[in-house]
C-alpha positions as CSV (number, residue, x, y, z in Angstrom):
1,M,-5.9,14.0,4.6
2,N,-3.0,13.2,2.2
3,A,-1.2,16.5,1.4
4,R,-1.1,15.9,-2.3
5,W,-4.8,15.3,-2.5
6,S,-5.5,18.3,-0.2
7,A,-3.6,20.5,-2.6
8,R,-5.4,19.1,-5.6
9,I,-8.8,19.7,-4.0
10,A,-7.8,23.2,-2.9
11,A,-6.8,24.0,-6.5
12,A,-10.2,22.7,-7.7
13,L,-11.9,24.9,-5.1
14,G,-9.9,27.9,-6.4
15,A,-11.6,27.4,-9.8
16,V,-15.1,27.8,-8.3
17,A,-15.5,31.2,-10.0
18,L,-15.5,29.4,-13.4
19,A,-18.4,27.1,-12.4
20,V,-22.0,27.6,-13.5
21,P,-23.9,28.9,-10.6
22,L,-26.8,27.4,-8.7
23,T,-30.2,29.0,-8.8
24,A,-33.2,28.2,-6.7
25,V,-37.0,28.4,-7.0
26,P,-37.7,31.0,-5.7
27,A,-34.4,32.7,-6.3
28,S,-34.8,34.8,-3.1
29,A,-34.3,31.6,-1.1
30,V,-30.7,31.2,-2.0
31,G,-28.4,32.1,0.8
32,T,-31.2,33.3,3.0
33,V,-32.0,30.0,4.7
34,A,-30.0,28.5,7.5
35,P,-28.1,25.4,6.5
36,A,-30.1,22.2,7.1
37,P,-29.1,20.8,10.5
38,A,-27.1,17.6,10.4
39,P,-28.7,14.7,12.2
40,A,-27.3,14.4,15.7
41,P,-24.4,11.9,16.1
42,A,-25.4,8.5,17.3
43,S,-25.2,8.4,21.1
44,A,-24.1,4.7,21.2
45,P,-21.7,2.8,19.0
46,L,-23.3,1.0,16.1
47,A,-20.9,-1.9,16.2
48,N,-22.4,-4.6,18.4
49,L,-20.3,-7.8,18.5
50,D,-22.9,-9.9,20.4
51,H,-24.0,-12.0,17.5
52,L,-20.5,-12.6,16.2
53,D,-19.5,-13.6,19.7
54,F,-22.4,-16.1,19.6
55,L,-21.1,-17.6,16.3
56,L,-17.7,-18.3,17.8
57,G,-16.9,-21.9,18.6
58,E,-13.8,-23.8,19.9
59,A,-11.9,-26.6,18.3
60,T,-8.9,-28.6,19.4
61,P,-7.1,-30.0,16.4
62,P,-5.1,-33.3,16.6
63,A,-1.5,-33.1,17.7
64,D,1.3,-33.1,15.2
65,V,-0.7,-32.5,11.9
66,A,2.0,-32.4,9.2
67,G,2.3,-28.9,7.7
68,H,0.0,-27.2,10.2
69,T,0.8,-25.5,13.5
70,T,0.4,-22.1,15.0
71,Y,1.6,-19.7,17.7
72,R,1.9,-21.4,21.1
73,L,-0.1,-24.4,20.0
74,D,1.4,-26.7,22.6
75,E,0.6,-24.3,25.4
76,E,-2.8,-23.2,23.9
77,P,-4.1,-26.2,22.0
78,T,-7.7,-24.8,21.5
79,L,-8.6,-22.6,18.5
80,L,-11.4,-20.1,18.1
81,A,-13.5,-19.7,14.9
82,P,-16.9,-18.5,13.9
83,W,-19.5,-21.1,12.6
84,T,-20.1,-20.6,9.0
85,Y,-23.9,-20.3,9.0
86,A,-26.6,-19.4,11.5
87,D,-30.2,-20.4,10.6
88,A,-33.0,-18.4,12.0
89,R,-35.3,-20.0,14.5
90,D,-38.5,-18.9,16.2
91,G,-38.4,-16.1,18.7
92,G,-35.3,-14.4,17.1
93,A,-33.0,-17.3,18.0
94,F,-30.4,-18.8,15.7
95,E,-28.8,-22.2,15.3
96,R,-25.2,-22.5,14.3
97,V,-24.7,-24.6,11.2
98,G,-21.8,-25.9,9.1
99,G,-21.4,-26.1,5.4
100,G,-22.7,-29.2,3.4
101,P,-24.6,-32.2,4.8
102,L,-24.1,-33.3,8.4
103,D,-22.9,-36.9,9.1
104,P,-24.7,-37.6,12.4
105,A,-22.4,-40.6,13.1
106,T,-19.1,-38.5,13.0
107,G,-20.4,-35.0,13.6
108,D,-18.6,-33.9,10.4
109,W,-20.0,-31.7,7.8
110,G,-19.6,-32.1,4.0
111,Q,-17.5,-29.0,4.1
112,G,-16.9,-28.1,7.7
113,A,-18.0,-26.0,10.6
114,Y,-15.4,-23.3,10.2
115,N,-13.6,-21.8,7.2
116,A,-10.6,-19.7,6.6
117,D,-12.6,-17.1,4.6
118,D,-14.7,-16.2,7.7
119,N,-11.9,-16.7,10.2
120,T,-9.8,-14.1,8.5
121,R,-12.5,-11.5,8.2
122,A,-13.8,-12.1,11.7
123,A,-10.2,-11.4,12.8
124,V,-10.3,-8.1,10.9
125,V,-13.5,-7.2,12.7
126,Y,-12.1,-7.8,16.2
127,L,-8.8,-6.1,15.3
128,R,-10.6,-3.0,14.1
129,H,-12.9,-2.9,17.1
130,W,-10.0,-3.3,19.5
131,K,-8.0,-0.5,17.8
132,Q,-11.0,1.8,17.7
133,T,-12.3,1.2,21.2
134,G,-9.5,-0.3,23.2
135,D,-11.7,-3.2,24.1
136,A,-9.7,-6.0,25.8
137,D,-12.1,-8.8,24.9
138,S,-11.8,-7.8,21.2
139,R,-8.0,-7.9,21.5
140,H,-8.1,-11.4,23.0
141,K,-10.5,-12.7,20.3
142,A,-8.4,-11.1,17.5
143,Y,-5.4,-12.9,18.9
144,E,-7.2,-16.2,19.1
145,L,-8.6,-15.9,15.6
146,L,-5.2,-15.0,14.1
147,R,-3.8,-18.1,15.7
148,T,-6.6,-20.1,13.9
149,V,-5.9,-18.3,10.6
150,A,-2.2,-19.3,10.9
151,Y,-3.2,-22.9,11.6
152,H,-5.0,-23.1,8.2
153,Q,-1.8,-22.2,6.4
154,T,0.3,-25.0,4.9
155,T,3.8,-24.5,6.2
156,D,5.9,-26.7,3.9
157,G,6.1,-28.6,0.7
158,P,5.0,-27.4,-2.8
159,S,1.9,-25.8,-1.4
160,A,3.7,-23.8,1.3
161,G,1.9,-20.5,2.1
162,N,-1.4,-21.7,0.6
163,V,-4.4,-22.3,2.9
164,V,-6.8,-25.1,3.7
165,L,-10.3,-23.7,3.6
166,W,-12.4,-25.9,5.8
167,M,-12.2,-27.2,9.4
168,Q,-14.5,-29.7,11.1
169,P,-16.0,-29.0,14.6
170,D,-13.3,-31.1,16.2
171,G,-10.5,-29.3,14.6
172,D,-9.7,-31.7,11.7
173,L,-8.9,-29.9,8.5
174,N,-10.9,-30.9,5.4
175,P,-8.7,-30.1,2.3
176,S,-11.2,-31.6,-0.2
177,A,-14.7,-30.6,0.7
178,E,-18.1,-31.7,-0.6
179,P,-19.4,-29.9,-2.6
180,V,-16.0,-29.3,-4.3
181,E,-14.5,-25.8,-4.4
182,L,-11.5,-25.0,-6.6
183,P,-8.7,-25.4,-6.1
184,D,-9.1,-28.9,-4.8
185,P,-7.4,-29.7,-2.5
186,S,-8.0,-26.2,-1.2
187,D,-4.3,-25.5,-0.5
188,S,-3.1,-26.7,-3.9
189,G,-3.0,-23.3,-5.5
190,P,-3.9,-19.6,-5.2
191,S,-7.3,-18.8,-3.7
192,Y,-9.5,-16.2,-2.3
193,W,-8.8,-17.7,1.2
194,T,-5.1,-17.2,0.7
195,A,-5.7,-13.6,-0.2
196,R,-7.9,-13.0,2.8
197,T,-5.3,-14.7,5.0
198,V,-2.9,-12.0,3.8
199,W,-5.5,-9.4,4.6
200,A,-5.9,-10.6,8.2
201,L,-2.2,-11.2,8.9
202,G,-1.3,-7.8,7.6
203,E,-3.8,-6.0,9.7
204,G,-2.9,-8.2,12.6
205,Y,0.8,-7.4,12.4
206,A,0.0,-3.7,12.2
207,A,-2.2,-4.0,15.3
208,F,0.1,-6.1,17.5
209,V,3.5,-4.7,16.4
210,D,3.8,-2.4,19.4
211,D,1.4,-4.3,21.7
212,D,2.9,-7.8,21.6
213,P,6.2,-7.8,19.6
214,D,6.7,-11.6,19.9
215,F,3.2,-12.3,18.5
216,A,3.7,-9.6,15.8
217,A,6.9,-11.2,14.7
218,F,5.1,-14.5,14.3
219,L,2.4,-12.8,12.3
220,K,5.0,-11.1,10.1
221,D,6.6,-14.5,9.4
222,R,3.3,-16.0,8.5
223,L,2.4,-13.1,6.3
224,A,5.7,-13.6,4.5
225,L,4.8,-17.3,4.1
226,S,1.5,-16.6,2.3
227,R,3.0,-13.6,0.5
228,G,5.7,-15.9,-0.7
229,A,3.1,-18.2,-2.2
230,I,1.5,-15.3,-4.1
231,E,5.0,-14.2,-5.3
232,R,5.7,-17.8,-6.4
233,D,2.4,-18.6,-8.1
234,V,1.0,-15.2,-9.2
235,L,3.5,-12.4,-9.1
236,S,6.1,-14.4,-11.0
237,K,3.9,-13.3,-14.0
238,Y,4.1,-9.6,-13.1
239,G,4.2,-7.5,-16.2
240,Q,2.7,-10.2,-18.4
241,W,-0.6,-9.6,-20.1
242,S,-3.4,-11.8,-21.5
243,E,-6.5,-11.2,-23.6
244,A,-10.1,-12.1,-22.7
245,D,-12.7,-11.6,-25.3
246,G,-10.5,-9.0,-27.0
247,K,-9.7,-7.1,-23.8
248,R,-6.1,-6.7,-22.6
249,V,-5.9,-7.9,-18.9
250,P,-3.1,-8.4,-16.4
251,A,-1.9,-11.9,-15.9
252,W,-0.7,-11.3,-12.3
253,L,-3.9,-11.3,-10.3
254,I,-4.7,-13.8,-7.6
255,V,-7.1,-16.4,-9.2
256,D,-7.3,-13.8,-12.1
257,G,-9.3,-11.8,-9.6
258,A,-9.0,-8.1,-8.9
259,D,-11.4,-8.7,-6.1
260,A,-9.2,-11.3,-4.4
261,S,-6.1,-9.3,-5.1
262,A,-7.6,-6.2,-3.6
263,E,-8.2,-7.9,-0.3
264,A,-4.6,-9.0,-0.2
265,V,-3.6,-5.4,-0.9
266,L,-5.5,-4.3,2.2
267,G,-3.4,-6.5,4.4
268,L,-0.1,-5.8,2.6
269,T,-0.5,-2.0,2.8
270,A,-1.4,-2.2,6.5
271,A,1.8,-4.2,7.1
272,V,3.9,-1.8,5.1
273,R,2.6,1.2,7.1
274,A,3.5,-0.7,10.3
275,G,7.1,-1.1,9.1
276,D,7.1,-4.3,7.0
277,E,9.0,-3.0,4.0
278,S,9.3,-6.6,2.6
279,S,5.6,-6.4,1.7
280,A,5.8,-3.2,-0.3
281,T,6.7,-4.7,-3.7
282,A,3.9,-7.3,-3.6
283,A,1.4,-4.6,-2.5
284,R,2.4,-2.3,-5.4
285,Q,2.4,-5.0,-8.0
286,L,-1.0,-6.4,-7.0
287,A,-2.4,-2.8,-6.9
288,E,-1.2,-2.2,-10.4
289,G,-3.0,-5.3,-11.6
290,V,-6.2,-4.2,-9.9
291,A,-6.0,-0.7,-11.4
292,A,-5.5,-2.3,-14.9
293,M,-9.0,-3.8,-14.5
294,A,-10.7,-0.4,-14.7
295,S,-13.0,-0.4,-17.7
296,G,-15.5,1.7,-19.6
297,N,-16.2,5.4,-19.1
298,T,-19.0,7.6,-17.9
299,R,-20.9,7.0,-21.0
300,E,-20.3,3.2,-21.8
301,W,-20.6,0.0,-19.8
302,P,-19.2,-0.7,-17.2
303,Y,-19.1,3.0,-16.6
304,G,-15.7,3.2,-15.1
305,A,-16.0,0.2,-12.8
306,I,-13.0,-1.9,-11.8
307,L,-14.0,-5.3,-13.0
308,P,-13.4,-8.3,-10.7
309,W,-12.4,-11.1,-13.0
310,A,-9.7,-10.9,-15.7
311,Q,-11.3,-13.9,-17.6
312,S,-14.5,-11.9,-18.3
313,P,-15.1,-8.3,-19.4
314,A,-18.8,-9.0,-19.1
315,M,-19.0,-9.4,-15.3
316,W,-19.2,-7.2,-12.2
317,H,-20.4,-8.2,-8.8
318,A,-20.9,-6.3,-5.6
319,W,-19.6,-8.9,-3.2
320,G,-15.8,-8.5,-2.6
321,S,-15.7,-5.3,-4.7
322,Q,-13.2,-3.6,-2.5
323,M,-11.0,-2.8,-5.5
324,P,-11.4,1.0,-5.0
325,A,-10.6,0.7,-1.3
326,A,-7.4,-1.2,-2.1
327,L,-6.3,1.3,-4.7
328,A,-7.0,4.3,-2.4
329,E,-4.9,2.7,0.3
330,A,-2.1,1.8,-2.1
331,G,-2.2,5.1,-3.9
332,D,-2.0,7.0,-0.6
333,L,0.8,4.7,0.7
334,F,3.0,5.0,-2.4
335,G,2.1,8.5,-3.3
336,D,0.8,7.3,-6.7
337,D,-2.2,9.2,-8.2
338,T,-2.4,6.7,-11.0
339,L,-3.6,4.1,-8.5
340,V,-6.2,6.4,-7.0
341,A,-7.6,7.8,-10.2
342,P,-9.5,4.6,-11.3
343,A,-10.9,4.3,-7.8
344,I,-12.3,7.8,-8.1
345,T,-13.9,7.0,-11.5
346,D,-15.4,3.8,-10.0
347,A,-17.0,5.9,-7.3
348,T,-18.2,8.9,-9.2
349,S,-19.4,7.1,-12.3
350,F,-20.1,3.5,-11.7
351,T,-21.1,3.5,-8.0
352,T,-23.5,6.4,-8.6
353,T,-25.0,4.4,-11.5
354,L,-25.3,1.3,-9.3
355,M,-27.0,3.3,-6.5
356,T,-29.5,5.0,-8.8
357,A,-30.2,1.7,-10.6
358,G,-31.2,-0.2,-7.5
359,G,-28.3,-0.7,-5.2
360,P,-25.5,-3.2,-4.5
361,D,-26.7,-6.1,-6.8
362,N,-24.9,-9.4,-6.6
363,G,-24.2,-9.4,-10.3
364,W,-24.3,-7.5,-13.6
365,F,-23.4,-10.2,-16.1
366,P,-23.4,-7.7,-18.0
367,S,-27.1,-6.7,-17.5
368,P,-28.4,-6.6,-13.9
369,T,-29.0,-10.3,-13.9
370,D,-28.6,-11.2,-10.3
371,R,-30.4,-8.6,-8.2
372,V,-30.0,-10.4,-4.9
373,Q,-28.3,-8.0,-2.4
374,I,-26.1,-9.1,0.5
375,A,-24.1,-7.4,3.2
376,Y,-20.8,-8.4,1.6
377,G,-21.7,-6.4,-1.4
378,A,-23.1,-3.3,0.4
379,D,-20.2,-3.2,2.8
380,S,-17.6,-3.5,-0.1
381,R,-19.1,-0.3,-1.6
382,V,-19.1,1.4,1.8
383,Q,-15.5,0.5,2.5
384,S,-14.4,1.7,-0.9
385,L,-16.1,5.1,-0.5
386,F,-14.8,5.7,3.0
387,A,-11.3,4.8,1.8
388,L,-11.5,7.4,-0.9
389,A,-13.0,9.9,1.5
390,D,-10.0,9.4,3.8
391,T,-7.4,9.4,1.0
392,T,-8.7,12.4,-1.0
393,G,-10.5,14.5,1.6
394,S,-13.4,15.0,-0.8
395,S,-16.7,15.2,0.9
396,V,-18.6,13.5,-2.0
397,F,-17.2,10.1,-1.1
398,A,-18.3,10.4,2.6
399,E,-21.7,11.6,1.5
400,L,-22.0,8.6,-0.9
401,A,-20.8,6.3,1.8
402,G,-23.6,7.5,4.1
403,M,-26.2,6.9,1.4
404,Q,-24.8,3.4,0.6
405,A,-24.5,2.5,4.3
406,A,-28.2,3.5,4.8
407,W,-29.0,0.2,2.9
408,F,-28.3,-1.5,6.3
409,F,-30.9,0.6,8.0
410,G,-33.8,0.3,5.6
411,A,-32.9,2.4,2.6
412,N,-33.3,-0.5,0.2
413,H,-36.0,-1.7,-2.1
414,A,-37.7,-3.7,0.7
415,G,-37.5,-1.0,3.3
416,A,-36.0,-3.6,5.5
417,R,-33.5,-3.1,8.3
418,M,-30.7,-5.5,7.4
419,Y,-28.4,-4.7,10.4
420,D,-29.7,-4.3,14.0
421,P,-27.3,-2.4,16.3
422,A,-29.2,-3.7,19.3
423,T,-28.3,-7.3,18.6
424,G,-25.4,-7.2,16.1
425,V,-27.5,-9.4,13.7
426,T,-27.1,-8.8,9.9
427,F,-29.5,-10.7,7.8
428,D,-28.1,-12.9,5.0
429,G,-29.7,-11.3,2.0
430,L,-32.4,-9.3,0.3
431,Q,-34.2,-10.9,-2.7
432,P,-35.4,-9.0,-5.7
433,D,-39.0,-9.3,-4.6
434,G,-38.2,-7.7,-1.3
435,T,-38.1,-11.0,0.7
436,V,-35.5,-10.9,3.5
437,N,-33.4,-14.0,4.2
438,R,-33.4,-13.8,8.0
439,N,-30.6,-16.2,8.6
440,S,-27.4,-14.5,9.9
441,G,-24.2,-16.4,9.1
442,A,-20.6,-15.3,9.6
443,E,-20.1,-13.5,6.4
444,S,-23.1,-11.3,6.7
445,T,-22.4,-10.6,10.3
446,I,-18.8,-9.7,9.6
447,H,-19.6,-7.3,6.8
448,G,-22.5,-5.6,8.7
449,L,-20.0,-5.0,11.5
450,L,-17.3,-3.7,9.2
451,T,-19.7,-1.1,8.0
452,A,-20.8,-0.4,11.5
453,L,-17.2,0.1,12.6
454,A,-16.5,2.4,9.6
455,L,-19.6,4.5,10.6
456,D,-18.4,4.6,14.2
457,A,-15.2,6.1,12.9
458,H,-17.2,8.7,11.0
459,P,-19.9,9.7,13.4
460,E,-21.5,12.5,11.4
461,V,-21.9,10.1,8.4
462,A,-23.2,7.5,10.8
463,A,-25.9,9.8,12.1
464,R,-27.1,10.5,8.6
465,A,-27.0,6.9,7.5
466,M,-29.2,5.9,10.4
467,A,-31.6,8.7,9.6
468,L,-32.1,7.5,6.0
469,T,-34.5,4.6,6.3
470,S,-36.4,4.5,3.0
471,V,-36.1,4.9,-0.7
472,E,-38.4,7.7,-1.8
473,S,-37.7,7.6,-5.5
474,R,-35.2,6.2,-7.9
475,V,-34.5,6.9,-11.6
476,G,-31.6,5.2,-13.2
477,L,-30.3,2.4,-15.5
478,S,-32.9,-0.1,-16.5
479,F,-33.0,-3.1,-18.8
480,I,-35.4,-4.1,-21.5
481,E,-35.5,-7.7,-22.6
482,A,-34.9,-8.2,-26.3
483,E,-37.9,-10.6,-26.5
484,D,-40.2,-7.8,-25.2
485,A,-40.0,-5.9,-28.5
486,T,-43.3,-4.4,-29.4
487,R,-42.8,-5.3,-33.1
488,T,-40.3,-7.7,-34.7
489,D,-39.9,-10.2,-37.4
490,G,-36.9,-11.8,-35.7
491,T,-36.6,-15.2,-34.0
492,I,-36.9,-15.6,-30.2
493,S,-35.0,-18.4,-28.5
494,T,-34.1,-19.4,-24.9
495,P,-30.4,-20.0,-24.5
496,T,-28.8,-21.6,-21.4
497,S,-28.6,-18.7,-18.9
498,W,-25.0,-19.1,-17.7
499,T,-22.3,-19.0,-20.5
500,G,-19.3,-19.6,-18.2
501,E,-18.4,-15.9,-18.2
502,S,-21.7,-14.0,-18.5
503,S,-25.4,-14.6,-18.2
504,W,-28.4,-14.2,-20.5
505,S,-31.0,-12.1,-18.7
506,G,-33.9,-14.1,-20.4
507,G,-34.5,-15.0,-24.0
508,A,-32.5,-14.1,-27.1
509,L,-33.8,-12.2,-30.2
510,T,-31.9,-13.0,-33.4
511,L,-32.3,-10.6,-36.3
512,T,-30.8,-11.3,-39.8
513,A,-30.4,-8.9,-42.8
514,K,-33.5,-6.7,-43.4
515,Q,-35.2,-7.8,-40.2
516,S,-36.0,-5.3,-37.5
517,A,-37.4,-4.7,-34.0
518,T,-38.9,-1.9,-32.0
519,W,-38.9,-1.4,-28.3
520,D,-41.0,0.9,-26.1
521,L,-38.6,2.8,-23.8
522,G,-41.3,4.5,-21.8
523,P,-41.5,8.3,-21.2
524,S,-38.6,10.3,-20.0
525,D,-37.8,14.0,-19.4
526,A,-34.1,13.4,-20.4
527,R,-32.2,11.9,-23.2
528,R,-31.0,8.3,-22.7
529,W,-28.1,6.2,-23.7
530,I,-29.0,2.9,-25.3
531,E,-26.6,0.0,-25.1
532,P,-27.6,-3.2,-27.0
533,V,-26.3,-6.3,-25.2
534,V,-25.1,-8.5,-28.1
535,F,-23.8,-12.0,-28.3
536,A,-21.1,-12.4,-31.0
537,A,-19.1,-15.6,-31.7
538,P,-15.4,-15.1,-32.5
539,G,-15.1,-13.6,-36.0
540,A,-18.8,-13.1,-36.5
541,T,-19.8,-9.7,-37.8
542,S,-23.0,-7.7,-38.0
543,Q,-24.1,-4.2,-38.9
544,S,-27.3,-2.6,-37.9
545,T,-28.9,0.9,-37.9
546,W,-30.5,2.2,-34.8
547,R,-33.0,5.0,-35.6
548,G,-31.7,8.3,-34.3
549,A,-28.7,6.6,-32.6
550,G,-26.4,5.7,-35.5
551,V,-24.9,2.5,-37.0
552,L,-23.6,-0.3,-34.8
553,K,-20.9,-2.6,-36.1
554,V,-20.1,-5.7,-34.0
555,E,-17.3,-8.2,-34.5
556,G,-17.0,-11.2,-32.2
557,P,-13.6,-11.1,-30.4
558,A,-11.1,-13.8,-30.0
559,Q,-11.7,-16.0,-27.0
560,G,-8.3,-15.6,-25.3
561,I,-8.4,-16.7,-21.6
562,S,-12.2,-16.4,-21.2
563,P,-13.9,-19.7,-20.3
564,T,-16.0,-20.0,-23.5
565,P,-15.9,-18.7,-27.1
566,G,-18.2,-15.8,-27.8
567,A,-18.9,-12.6,-25.9
568,L,-22.1,-11.2,-24.5
569,L,-21.3,-7.5,-24.1
570,P,-23.0,-4.1,-24.2
571,H,-22.2,-1.9,-27.2
572,G,-22.6,1.9,-26.9
573,L,-24.5,3.7,-29.7
574,K,-23.1,6.9,-31.2
575,A,-26.0,9.2,-30.1
576,A,-28.4,9.3,-27.2
577,V,-32.1,8.6,-27.9
578,N,-34.6,11.4,-27.3
579,G,-37.9,9.6,-28.0
580,S,-40.0,7.0,-26.2
581,D,-39.1,4.1,-28.5
582,V,-36.1,2.8,-30.5
583,R,-36.0,0.7,-33.7
584,V,-33.2,-1.4,-35.2
585,T,-32.8,-2.7,-38.7
586,V,-30.0,-5.2,-39.6
587,Q,-28.1,-4.5,-42.8
588,R,-25.8,-7.5,-42.7
589,G,-24.8,-10.5,-40.6
590,E,-26.8,-11.8,-37.6
591,L,-27.5,-9.6,-34.6
592,V,-28.2,-11.7,-31.5
593,L,-29.6,-9.6,-28.7
594,D,-30.1,-10.2,-25.0
595,G,-31.7,-6.8,-24.4
596,L,-31.1,-3.1,-24.1
597,L,-29.4,-1.2,-21.2
598,V,-31.2,2.1,-21.0
599,R,-29.4,4.8,-19.0
600,P,-30.8,8.3,-18.6
601,W,-28.5,11.3,-18.9
602,I,-29.7,12.3,-15.4
603,S,-30.0,9.6,-12.8
604,R,-31.5,10.2,-9.4
605,L,-31.9,8.6,-6.0
606,V,-33.8,10.1,-3.1
607,L,-33.6,8.6,0.4
608,G,-35.9,9.7,3.2
609,G,-36.7,9.1,6.9
610,E,-35.8,11.4,9.7
611,A,-33.4,13.1,7.1
612,R,-33.4,13.5,3.4
613,S,-30.5,12.8,0.9
614,E,-30.8,13.2,-2.8
615,L,-28.1,12.0,-5.3
616,V,-28.2,13.3,-8.9
617,H,-25.6,11.9,-11.4
618,S,-25.0,13.0,-15.0
619,S,-23.8,10.6,-17.7
620,A,-24.0,13.3,-20.4
621,I,-21.1,14.5,-22.4
622,A,-21.7,18.2,-21.6
623,P,-23.0,20.1,-18.5
624,Q,-26.6,19.5,-17.8
625,R,-29.2,21.7,-16.0
626,T,-31.5,19.9,-13.7
627,T,-33.3,20.4,-10.3
628,I,-32.6,19.0,-6.9
629,G,-34.3,19.3,-3.5
630,A,-37.9,19.2,-2.4
631,D,-40.5,21.8,-1.6
632,G,-40.4,23.0,2.0
633,V,-37.2,21.2,2.8
634,S,-34.0,23.2,3.7
635,T,-31.0,21.5,2.1
636,N,-27.3,21.8,1.7
637,V,-26.5,21.3,-2.0
638,K,-23.0,20.4,-3.3
639,V,-22.0,19.9,-6.9
640,Y,-18.9,17.9,-7.8
641,D,-17.2,17.2,-11.1
642,A,-16.2,13.7,-12.3
643,S,-13.0,13.7,-10.3
644,G,-14.9,14.3,-7.0
645,S,-13.7,17.9,-6.8
646,L,-16.2,20.3,-5.3
647,V,-17.5,22.8,-7.8
648,R,-20.1,24.7,-5.9
649,T,-22.0,24.5,-2.6
650,T,-25.0,26.5,-1.2
651,S,-27.9,26.3,1.3
652,A,-31.4,26.7,0.1
653,S,-35.0,26.0,0.8
654,G,-37.1,24.1,-1.8
655,V,-36.2,23.0,-5.3
656,V,-32.8,24.2,-6.6
657,T,-31.7,24.4,-10.2
658,V,-28.1,23.1,-10.7
659,V,-25.8,22.6,-13.6
660,I,-23.9,19.4,-13.2
661,P,-20.6,19.0,-15.1
662,A,-20.3,16.1,-17.5
663,G,-20.0,12.9,-15.5
664,G,-20.5,14.9,-12.3
665,V,-22.6,14.5,-9.2
666,A,-24.9,16.7,-7.1
667,I,-25.9,15.8,-3.5
668,A,-28.6,17.6,-1.5
669,E,-28.8,16.8,2.3
670,G,-31.7,18.0,4.3
């Protein structure tokens, strides 16, 4: 554990005497029951590379392709790469498939068989597996995949350092794929695949620097090539700021993305730790840009999340959300608490909100619009929590990582096992209705394995994650459609869903002066925050009164760099609602509503199976008394404040009464 964070946590533990105590029902149970036994560590590793091995194919590119070569290409002309997709077939078999339509005459796909996004991340899997286990086959495949990663780089000309995304089965690069992806050609500007190339090359250099100095020197040179492209096209704007829908945002993120930039930071920090000081400045500058995308607070949307896209303050998505992981790594490397702090808030406030609301949804735009869940999203949350656990030493992040990782083993809304350690298969997705997409392409396989590797590195967490195989109960953020008002004299319309920067959840309800609407919130044993999701055109204003919750004034922000004028954003009300309904009356202007985000002061997630874990999170502005645990179950209970510092811990049997600090978390494990 980093010494600075160790001291900080020790100081927090020294203040335990000031904390409000735990009590139990019955009180005599406190301290008289043996601590709940932890699940036994898994006897076999969870990471099974069989399916990823199956996805690997070989390609021999043409000789002397201008701007593209790699390490020892003349001596070793064949490249290794994973097929992009794998469609499920009868009997548990899979067929490897490329992207886009297949031309039977040429064998080419509209996009290609292989792509740099998957090549880079597959390399990371084999690198981490090799370094954790010493497996020689994984070392060899990591070496081969890194050679392929380098071949995708453009080595000269105005696009030097950028990356061609797609490759056909025979090794031909396809710079302009069908359907089109931007930038087009794919090496004509900054991209996610350039960021992921930096990730793979950075981790590759760190892994090979002592094992194969010649290859490591090549990787360092190629890392410098793509880092140079980022410095040229992105970091040349370091310190400059833009505005998007009235929000100040950094202008020096890769494709305006904190998500893409975070994955580059993972590679750059790995390289710096291994001795590549030339990558330090880029790592720090990108990390500063990522940290600047932290938004909201414990009370208001997006609840402290680090948002992924500078062009939209109305968007968060689970896939690629490794921003907290990157900040934890960079903050630890540079000894900078200001980088780690937003990652902690993302975990204790937003991630707990996400988990209690339903899990790693593909998209909150800003309401939970896209509730498909995929391995890339779940793994991104797991990686971020483990990075914080390793950086801060706080047990809350490891405990949350275990609960989030349990998604792969059945603790999801379908009760479906999404990763199978016996085969290495990770299914491609989980639909909102519980239907499982049983294909298993490269991206899903890779991120299932990255979580498995992280669990193998934390065996006690792994044992608990595997023992949590169902969702027993969940109480958290919900969304009420505006058009579902029980009473209104407003006008309902159906706007086009995607605005270019956000998404309408359903219909829109427009209220003008003196019009009103009432919604049924349903029963609750706790107060609730209500956040109307309002669309406002630039300069448009409205004022409305929300019964018991205060006056809401909305003014549409200037467009700035956002793709379209007008903003669809949640707006926090001044007071929490204590009843079962809410009523709004408009005083002036036009109030255009998508719906209401409803967030209880106390949110809760209970996972079961061979073990039991319960998460309770408070979004209240003052300490809250609540209960945790279950009758007849021996549990270890820990209470943490909003910074992740441990406030109190105890062992008890049955239901325990706890007081959770404002924005804090309690976790019971039994």
